[in-house]
A tleap script that builds the chain and sets N, CA, C and O, in Angstrom:
source leaprc.protein.ff14SB
mol = sequence {
  NMET LYS TYR ILE TYR ASN THR ASN ASN GLN
  VAL CYS ALA GLN SER ILE GLU LEU GLU ILE
  GLU ASN ASN ILE ILE LYS SER VAL ASN PHE
  THR GLY GLY CYS HIE GLY ASN HIE ARG GLY
  ILE ALA SER LEU VAL GLN GLY MET SER ALA
  ASP GLU VAL ILE ARG ARG LEU ALA GLY ILE
  THR CYS GLY PHE ARG ALA THR SER CYS PRO
  ASP GLN LEU ALA GLN ALA LEU LYS GLN ILE
  GLN SER GLU SER CLYS
}
set mol.1.N position { -118.075 -10.238 -90.687 }
set mol.1.CA position { -117.826 -11.478 -89.567 }
set mol.1.C position { -117.373 -12.593 -90.448 }
set mol.1.O position { -117.868 -12.777 -91.560 }
set mol.2.N position { -116.342 -13.404 -89.894 }
set mol.2.CA position { -115.914 -14.769 -90.553 }
set mol.2.C position { -116.716 -15.760 -90.100 }
set mol.2.O position { -117.146 -15.945 -88.962 }
set mol.3.N position { -116.914 -16.510 -91.301 }
set mol.3.CA position { -117.616 -18.019 -90.906 }
set mol.3.C position { -116.764 -19.049 -91.734 }
set mol.3.O position { -116.196 -18.815 -92.800 }
set mol.4.N position { -116.784 -20.248 -91.029 }
set mol.4.CA position { -116.442 -21.489 -91.726 }
set mol.4.C position { -117.429 -22.306 -91.964 }
set mol.4.O position { -118.099 -22.621 -90.981 }
set mol.5.N position { -117.707 -22.724 -92.933 }
set mol.5.CA position { -118.785 -23.718 -93.624 }
set mol.5.C position { -118.189 -25.080 -94.013 }
set mol.5.O position { -117.438 -25.120 -94.987 }
set mol.6.N position { -118.475 -26.233 -93.304 }
set mol.6.CA position { -118.038 -27.582 -93.450 }
set mol.6.C position { -118.945 -28.066 -94.711 }
set mol.6.O position { -120.153 -28.287 -94.631 }
set mol.7.N position { -118.217 -28.183 -95.803 }
set mol.7.CA position { -119.231 -28.692 -97.065 }
set mol.7.C position { -119.531 -30.190 -96.654 }
set mol.7.O position { -119.129 -30.825 -95.679 }
set mol.8.N position { -120.446 -30.599 -97.806 }
set mol.8.CA position { -120.833 -32.122 -97.534 }
set mol.8.C position { -119.905 -33.007 -98.361 }
set mol.8.O position { -119.044 -32.533 -99.102 }
set mol.9.N position { -120.087 -34.130 -98.224 }
set mol.9.CA position { -118.928 -35.200 -98.996 }
set mol.9.C position { -119.259 -35.489 -100.365 }
set mol.9.O position { -118.880 -36.511 -100.937 }
set mol.10.N position { -119.931 -34.634 -100.870 }
set mol.10.CA position { -119.927 -34.859 -102.530 }
set mol.10.C position { -119.302 -34.015 -103.387 }
set mol.10.O position { -119.327 -34.236 -104.598 }
set mol.11.N position { -118.599 -32.831 -102.801 }
set mol.11.CA position { -117.826 -32.113 -103.372 }
set mol.11.C position { -116.536 -31.874 -103.153 }
set mol.11.O position { -116.274 -32.114 -101.974 }
set mol.12.N position { -115.585 -31.498 -103.774 }
set mol.12.CA position { -114.060 -31.546 -103.486 }
set mol.12.C position { -113.644 -30.890 -102.551 }
set mol.12.O position { -112.738 -31.394 -101.888 }
set mol.13.N position { -114.201 -29.427 -102.142 }
set mol.13.CA position { -113.803 -28.518 -101.001 }
set mol.13.C position { -114.262 -29.243 -99.865 }
set mol.13.O position { -115.374 -29.765 -99.788 }
set mol.14.N position { -113.435 -29.264 -99.038 }
set mol.14.CA position { -113.865 -29.726 -97.376 }
set mol.14.C position { -114.554 -28.648 -96.808 }
set mol.14.O position { -115.552 -28.837 -96.113 }
set mol.15.N position { -113.997 -27.260 -97.102 }
set mol.15.CA position { -114.592 -26.340 -96.200 }
set mol.15.C position { -114.557 -25.042 -97.033 }
set mol.15.O position { -113.771 -24.935 -97.974 }
set mol.16.N position { -115.523 -23.925 -96.643 }
set mol.16.CA position { -115.635 -22.703 -97.240 }
set mol.16.C position { -115.388 -21.681 -96.076 }
set mol.16.O position { -116.023 -21.828 -95.032 }
set mol.17.N position { -114.439 -20.587 -96.219 }
set mol.17.CA position { -114.294 -19.598 -95.117 }
set mol.17.C position { -114.625 -18.477 -95.839 }
set mol.17.O position { -114.134 -18.184 -96.929 }
set mol.18.N position { -115.559 -17.768 -95.162 }
set mol.18.CA position { -116.403 -16.675 -95.753 }
set mol.18.C position { -116.225 -15.239 -94.667 }
set mol.18.O position { -116.360 -15.294 -93.445 }
set mol.19.N position { -115.967 -14.262 -95.286 }
set mol.19.CA position { -116.052 -12.912 -94.675 }
set mol.19.C position { -117.120 -12.092 -95.251 }
set mol.19.O position { -117.036 -11.580 -96.367 }
set mol.20.N position { -118.305 -11.958 -94.329 }
set mol.20.CA position { -119.367 -10.818 -94.825 }
set mol.20.C position { -119.643 -9.891 -94.026 }
set mol.20.O position { -119.741 -10.114 -92.819 }
set mol.21.N position { -119.819 -8.683 -94.554 }
set mol.21.CA position { -119.971 -7.402 -94.041 }
set mol.21.C position { -121.135 -6.804 -94.380 }
set mol.21.O position { -121.069 -6.217 -95.460 }
set mol.22.N position { -122.548 -6.734 -93.631 }
set mol.22.CA position { -123.659 -6.030 -94.072 }
set mol.22.C position { -124.188 -6.692 -95.302 }
set mol.22.O position { -124.635 -5.995 -96.213 }
set mol.23.N position { -124.164 -8.064 -95.390 }
set mol.23.CA position { -124.649 -8.901 -96.465 }
set mol.23.C position { -123.997 -8.739 -97.525 }
set mol.23.O position { -124.529 -9.131 -98.564 }
set mol.24.N position { -122.635 -8.106 -97.591 }
set mol.24.CA position { -121.695 -8.201 -98.660 }
set mol.24.C position { -120.503 -9.002 -98.366 }
set mol.24.O position { -119.866 -8.960 -97.313 }
set mol.25.N position { -120.252 -9.749 -99.410 }
set mol.25.CA position { -119.045 -10.739 -99.497 }
set mol.25.C position { -118.002 -10.046 -99.669 }
set mol.25.O position { -117.810 -9.386 -100.691 }
set mol.26.N position { -116.964 -10.126 -98.406 }
set mol.26.CA position { -115.587 -9.432 -98.596 }
set mol.26.C position { -114.464 -10.284 -99.032 }
set mol.26.O position { -113.470 -9.882 -99.636 }
set mol.27.N position { -114.704 -11.464 -98.681 }
set mol.27.CA position { -113.806 -12.736 -98.968 }
set mol.27.C position { -114.421 -14.370 -99.121 }
set mol.27.O position { -115.403 -14.691 -98.452 }
set mol.28.N position { -113.993 -15.009 -99.722 }
set mol.28.CA position { -113.989 -16.573 -99.925 }
set mol.28.C position { -113.027 -17.078 -100.225 }
set mol.28.O position { -112.369 -16.773 -101.221 }
set mol.29.N position { -112.749 -17.964 -99.412 }
set mol.29.CA position { -111.567 -19.347 -99.575 }
set mol.29.C position { -112.114 -20.445 -99.167 }
set mol.29.O position { -112.692 -20.553 -98.085 }
set mol.30.N position { -111.931 -21.623 -100.257 }
set mol.30.CA position { -112.107 -22.586 -100.452 }
set mol.30.C position { -110.956 -23.576 -99.827 }
set mol.30.O position { -109.783 -23.246 -100.005 }
set mol.31.N position { -111.234 -24.718 -99.139 }
set mol.31.CA position { -110.086 -25.472 -98.515 }
set mol.31.C position { -110.478 -26.764 -99.379 }
set mol.31.O position { -111.620 -27.223 -99.345 }
set mol.32.N position { -109.350 -27.374 -100.232 }
set mol.32.CA position { -109.626 -28.398 -100.848 }
set mol.32.C position { -110.177 -28.168 -102.366 }
set mol.32.O position { -110.738 -27.128 -102.709 }
set mol.33.N position { -109.967 -29.158 -103.137 }
set mol.33.CA position { -110.776 -29.027 -104.413 }
set mol.33.C position { -109.949 -28.398 -105.719 }
set mol.33.O position { -108.736 -28.538 -105.876 }
set mol.34.N position { -110.696 -27.794 -106.479 }
set mol.34.CA position { -109.648 -27.206 -107.739 }
set mol.34.C position { -109.437 -25.717 -107.326 }
set mol.34.O position { -110.310 -24.863 -107.171 }
set mol.35.N position { -108.151 -25.600 -107.188 }
set mol.35.CA position { -107.490 -24.046 -106.562 }
set mol.35.C position { -108.099 -23.086 -107.573 }
set mol.35.O position { -108.845 -22.188 -107.184 }
set mol.36.N position { -107.795 -23.253 -108.897 }
set mol.36.CA position { -108.166 -22.437 -109.919 }
set mol.36.C position { -109.372 -21.873 -110.078 }
set mol.36.O position { -109.610 -20.668 -110.169 }
set mol.37.N position { -110.455 -23.156 -110.122 }
set mol.37.CA position { -111.923 -22.759 -110.106 }
set mol.37.C position { -112.214 -21.859 -109.028 }
set mol.37.O position { -112.773 -20.777 -109.206 }
set mol.38.N position { -111.808 -22.332 -107.806 }
set mol.38.CA position { -112.216 -21.483 -106.444 }
set mol.38.C position { -111.746 -20.344 -106.505 }
set mol.38.O position { -112.518 -19.434 -106.203 }
set mol.39.N position { -110.487 -20.025 -106.868 }
set mol.39.CA position { -110.006 -18.500 -106.678 }
set mol.39.C position { -111.067 -17.936 -107.820 }
set mol.39.O position { -111.607 -16.891 -107.458 }
set mol.40.N position { -111.483 -18.421 -109.148 }
set mol.40.CA position { -111.976 -17.743 -109.766 }
set mol.40.C position { -113.517 -17.300 -109.177 }
set mol.40.O position { -113.926 -16.140 -109.204 }
set mol.41.N position { -114.373 -18.585 -108.582 }
set mol.41.CA position { -115.401 -18.175 -108.011 }
set mol.41.C position { -115.341 -17.058 -107.094 }
set mol.41.O position { -116.135 -16.121 -107.171 }
set mol.42.N position { -114.271 -17.140 -106.086 }
set mol.42.CA position { -114.014 -16.139 -104.910 }
set mol.42.C position { -113.823 -14.993 -105.656 }
set mol.42.O position { -114.582 -14.169 -105.145 }
set mol.43.N position { -113.223 -14.459 -106.600 }
set mol.43.CA position { -113.191 -13.420 -107.115 }
set mol.43.C position { -114.189 -12.799 -107.630 }
set mol.43.O position { -114.352 -11.581 -107.544 }
set mol.44.N position { -115.052 -13.703 -108.294 }
set mol.44.CA position { -116.227 -12.858 -108.950 }
set mol.44.C position { -117.305 -12.875 -108.142 }
set mol.44.O position { -118.304 -12.411 -108.690 }
set mol.45.N position { -117.471 -13.269 -106.957 }
set mol.45.CA position { -118.356 -13.203 -105.889 }
set mol.45.C position { -118.062 -11.871 -104.887 }
set mol.45.O position { -118.911 -11.193 -104.308 }
set mol.46.N position { -116.759 -11.728 -104.869 }
set mol.46.CA position { -116.274 -10.588 -103.885 }
set mol.46.C position { -117.039 -9.465 -104.223 }
set mol.46.O position { -117.231 -9.252 -105.420 }
set mol.47.N position { -117.611 -8.545 -103.201 }
set mol.47.CA position { -118.133 -7.354 -103.430 }
set mol.47.C position { -119.723 -7.599 -103.488 }
set mol.47.O position { -120.470 -6.775 -102.960 }
set mol.48.N position { -120.249 -8.775 -104.152 }
set mol.48.CA position { -121.690 -8.938 -104.424 }
set mol.48.C position { -122.205 -9.348 -103.063 }
set mol.48.O position { -121.493 -9.777 -102.155 }
set mol.49.N position { -123.757 -9.140 -103.003 }
set mol.49.CA position { -124.674 -9.312 -102.155 }
set mol.49.C position { -124.595 -10.856 -101.636 }
set mol.49.O position { -124.108 -11.678 -102.412 }
set mol.50.N position { -124.922 -11.161 -100.722 }
set mol.50.CA position { -125.200 -12.641 -100.356 }
set mol.50.C position { -126.471 -12.967 -101.087 }
set mol.50.O position { -126.614 -14.127 -101.474 }
set mol.51.N position { -127.269 -12.214 -101.286 }
set mol.51.CA position { -128.951 -12.766 -101.952 }
set mol.51.C position { -128.385 -12.892 -103.202 }
set mol.51.O position { -128.676 -13.967 -103.725 }
set mol.52.N position { -127.558 -12.051 -103.983 }
set mol.52.CA position { -127.277 -12.252 -105.675 }
set mol.52.C position { -126.536 -13.644 -105.667 }
set mol.52.O position { -127.054 -14.538 -106.336 }
set mol.53.N position { -125.486 -13.891 -105.041 }
set mol.53.CA position { -124.701 -14.904 -105.079 }
set mol.53.C position { -125.693 -16.122 -104.789 }
set mol.53.O position { -125.508 -17.172 -105.404 }
set mol.54.N position { -126.604 -16.029 -103.990 }
set mol.54.CA position { -127.382 -17.332 -103.744 }
set mol.54.C position { -128.344 -17.675 -104.879 }
set mol.54.O position { -128.760 -18.813 -105.094 }
set mol.55.N position { -128.668 -16.557 -105.608 }
set mol.55.CA position { -129.641 -16.518 -106.502 }
set mol.55.C position { -128.890 -16.889 -107.850 }
set mol.55.O position { -129.526 -17.394 -108.774 }
set mol.56.N position { -127.696 -16.665 -107.942 }
set mol.56.CA position { -126.972 -17.121 -109.193 }
set mol.56.C position { -126.504 -18.772 -108.970 }
set mol.56.O position { -126.664 -19.611 -109.855 }
set mol.57.N position { -125.914 -19.070 -107.666 }
set mol.57.CA position { -125.226 -20.382 -107.656 }
set mol.57.C position { -126.110 -21.303 -107.119 }
set mol.57.O position { -125.754 -22.465 -107.319 }
set mol.58.N position { -127.241 -21.160 -106.445 }
set mol.58.CA position { -127.919 -22.329 -105.690 }
set mol.58.C position { -128.440 -23.192 -106.853 }
set mol.58.O position { -128.671 -22.719 -107.966 }
set mol.59.N position { -128.590 -24.326 -106.570 }
set mol.59.CA position { -128.757 -25.472 -107.497 }
set mol.59.C position { -127.990 -25.923 -108.594 }
set mol.59.O position { -128.376 -26.666 -109.497 }
set mol.60.N position { -126.613 -25.301 -108.412 }
set mol.60.CA position { -125.780 -25.749 -109.610 }
set mol.60.C position { -125.322 -26.967 -109.167 }
set mol.60.O position { -125.181 -27.150 -107.958 }
set mol.61.N position { -125.001 -28.061 -110.184 }
set mol.61.CA position { -124.736 -29.535 -109.777 }
set mol.61.C position { -123.211 -29.763 -110.734 }
set mol.61.O position { -122.891 -29.072 -111.702 }
set mol.62.N position { -122.574 -30.694 -110.269 }
set mol.62.CA position { -121.330 -31.066 -110.712 }
set mol.62.C position { -121.391 -32.463 -111.325 }
set mol.62.O position { -121.302 -33.439 -110.581 }
set mol.63.N position { -121.547 -32.616 -112.709 }
set mol.63.CA position { -121.684 -34.085 -113.193 }
set mol.63.C position { -122.721 -34.935 -112.676 }
set mol.63.O position { -123.832 -34.627 -113.107 }
set mol.64.N position { -122.699 -35.956 -111.848 }
set mol.64.CA position { -123.881 -36.571 -111.381 }
set mol.64.C position { -124.261 -36.399 -110.172 }
set mol.64.O position { -125.183 -36.977 -109.597 }
set mol.65.N position { -123.469 -35.499 -109.716 }
set mol.65.CA position { -123.576 -35.120 -107.974 }
set mol.65.C position { -124.662 -34.054 -108.019 }
set mol.65.O position { -124.813 -33.189 -108.883 }
set mol.66.N position { -125.489 -34.306 -106.779 }
set mol.66.CA position { -126.604 -33.204 -106.624 }
set mol.66.C position { -126.439 -32.056 -106.233 }
set mol.66.O position { -127.412 -31.332 -106.022 }
set mol.67.N position { -125.070 -31.600 -106.036 }
set mol.67.CA position { -124.484 -30.447 -105.424 }
set mol.67.C position { -123.135 -30.153 -106.048 }
set mol.67.O position { -122.583 -31.084 -106.635 }
set mol.68.N position { -122.502 -28.904 -105.989 }
set mol.68.CA position { -121.350 -28.399 -106.315 }
set mol.68.C position { -120.371 -27.276 -105.686 }
set mol.68.O position { -120.927 -26.419 -104.999 }
set mol.69.N position { -119.598 -27.231 -105.778 }
set mol.69.CA position { -118.724 -26.142 -105.094 }
set mol.69.C position { -119.383 -24.903 -104.891 }
set mol.69.O position { -119.373 -24.383 -103.775 }
set mol.70.N position { -120.076 -24.267 -106.058 }
set mol.70.CA position { -120.797 -22.949 -106.000 }
set mol.70.C position { -122.286 -23.395 -105.289 }
set mol.70.O position { -122.885 -22.607 -104.556 }
set mol.71.N position { -122.724 -24.541 -105.547 }
set mol.71.CA position { -123.987 -24.768 -104.733 }
set mol.71.C position { -123.476 -24.711 -103.429 }
set mol.71.O position { -124.104 -23.985 -102.660 }
set mol.72.N position { -122.521 -25.278 -103.000 }
set mol.72.CA position { -122.238 -25.323 -101.400 }
set mol.72.C position { -121.838 -23.927 -100.875 }
set mol.72.O position { -121.948 -23.636 -99.684 }
set mol.73.N position { -121.385 -23.104 -101.778 }
set mol.73.CA position { -121.347 -21.717 -101.330 }
set mol.73.C position { -122.653 -20.909 -101.003 }
set mol.73.O position { -122.680 -20.062 -100.110 }
set mol.74.N position { -123.545 -21.172 -101.648 }
set mol.74.CA position { -124.732 -20.695 -101.749 }
set mol.74.C position { -125.530 -21.405 -100.583 }
set mol.74.O position { -126.348 -20.766 -99.921 }
set mol.75.N position { -125.295 -22.627 -100.366 }
set mol.75.CA position { -126.010 -23.297 -99.201 }
set mol.75.C position { -125.138 -22.471 -97.691 }
set mol.75.O position { -125.738 -22.182 -96.655 }
set mol.76.N position { -124.107 -22.302 -97.859 }
set mol.76.CA position { -123.237 -21.747 -96.777 }
set mol.76.C position { -123.815 -20.333 -96.659 }
set mol.76.O position { -123.924 -19.812 -95.549 }
set mol.77.N position { -124.164 -19.742 -97.707 }
set mol.77.CA position { -124.648 -18.204 -97.307 }
set mol.77.C position { -126.233 -18.222 -96.714 }
set mol.77.O position { -126.697 -17.456 -95.869 }
set mol.78.N position { -126.885 -19.270 -97.375 }
set mol.78.CA position { -128.204 -19.870 -96.629 }
set mol.78.C position { -128.207 -19.734 -95.292 }
set mol.78.O position { -128.926 -18.998 -94.616 }
set mol.79.N position { -127.233 -20.599 -94.888 }
set mol.79.CA position { -127.203 -21.093 -93.526 }
set mol.79.C position { -126.774 -19.832 -92.525 }
set mol.79.O position { -127.299 -19.644 -91.427 }
set mol.80.N position { -125.726 -19.001 -93.098 }
set mol.80.CA position { -125.396 -17.782 -92.362 }
set mol.80.C position { -126.549 -16.826 -92.359 }
set mol.80.O position { -126.695 -16.215 -91.301 }
set mol.81.N position { -127.295 -16.601 -93.202 }
set mol.81.CA position { -128.517 -15.774 -93.240 }
set mol.81.C position { -129.526 -16.220 -92.252 }
set mol.81.O position { -130.075 -15.390 -91.528 }
set mol.82.N position { -129.848 -17.694 -92.169 }
set mol.82.CA position { -130.494 -18.100 -91.265 }
set mol.82.C position { -130.346 -17.957 -89.574 }
set mol.82.O position { -131.206 -17.607 -88.766 }
set mol.83.N position { -129.014 -18.337 -89.356 }
set mol.83.CA position { -128.541 -17.989 -88.185 }
set mol.83.C position { -128.301 -16.586 -87.677 }
set mol.83.O position { -127.979 -16.383 -86.507 }
set mol.84.N position { -128.469 -15.569 -88.609 }
set mol.84.CA position { -128.235 -14.220 -88.294 }
set mol.84.C position { -129.660 -13.608 -88.037 }
set mol.84.O position { -129.755 -12.469 -87.579 }
set mol.85.N position { -130.803 -14.389 -88.341 }
set mol.85.CA position { -132.113 -13.834 -87.735 }
set mol.85.C position { -132.483 -14.190 -86.454 }
set mol.85.O position { -133.525 -13.750 -85.968 }
savepdb mol mol.pdb
quit
């Protein structure tokens, strides 16, 4: 299933488009922000379970900000999981 998550205004990416099937991440695409870093994150998490991505990325900050693009990906996955229940 495909999802679009609008990030908060503390990060460079405006949104994250995810495709998840049976709790496995099929694809991730960030809109806005650092294209190279986002492509790297997307490539690394492809094929991983949402639970593992949340475990690894939740709470990562960016400089003085309370969140980051990886943390926003984890937040998106948490929201998707909570809505799926």
